[in-house]
C-alpha positions in Angstrom: 110.4 85.6 74.9 107.1 84.7 77.0 106.7 81.6 79.9 103.6 80.7 81.7 103.4 79.5 85.4 101.0 78.0 87.4 100.4 79.4 90.4 99.2 78.7 94.4 99.0 83.2 94.7 96.1 83.5 96.2 95.1 87.0 96.0 95.9 90.6 95.2 98.1 91.4 98.2 100.2 87.9 97.5 100.6 88.9 94.0 101.8 92.3 93.9 104.7 90.9 96.4 105.7 89.2 94.1 105.8 90.8 91.5 108.1 93.2 93.0 110.0 90.8 94.3 110.2 89.6 90.5 111.3 92.9 89.4 113.4 93.4 91.3 115.5 90.2 90.8 115.4 90.2 86.9 114.8 94.1 85.7 114.4 93.3 82.4 111.2 90.8 82.9 107.6 91.9 82.9 105.6 90.0 85.0 101.6 90.3 85.7 99.1 87.5 87.5 95.9 86.7 86.0 93.9 85.8 89.3 90.4 84.8 87.4 91.9 81.9 85.9 91.3 79.0 88.0 95.7 78.2 87.1 96.3 81.3 88.6 98.2 82.4 85.8 102.0 84.4 86.6 102.9 85.5 82.7 106.5 86.5 82.6 108.0 88.6 79.5 111.7 89.5 78.8 112.4 91.2 75.2 116.2 91.3 76.4 116.9 88.1 77.6 115.8 84.3 77.5 113.3 83.4 80.7 114.9 81.8 83.5 111.7 79.0 84.5 114.1 77.5 87.1 114.7 80.9 89.1 112.1 82.4 89.0 110.3 79.1 90.4 112.8 79.0 93.2 112.5 83.0 93.8 108.7 81.9 94.8 109.6 79.2 96.4 111.5 81.0 98.6 108.8 83.5 99.3 106.8 80.2 100.2 104.6 79.8 97.0 104.5 77.5 94.5 104.8 77.6 90.0 105.2 75.3 87.5 105.4 76.3 84.0 102.1 75.5 81.8 103.2 74.0 78.6 102.7 74.8 75.0 99.8 73.5 73.7 
């Protein structure tokens, strides 16, 4: 399963810190950022479990960032 989020992450240092936190809290998730995209995309994939969008959004909010699920097109 893959979930895509729009974020307000601005730079690679922020992205790396968030990726560390995501991988600590959600060990079965593989995540990456596309900061070149206008929506500062966060992609999260898991082959072992369903993605929990609300939990990811809450984690980013707790760390001072915004995220929202991008709908499938």
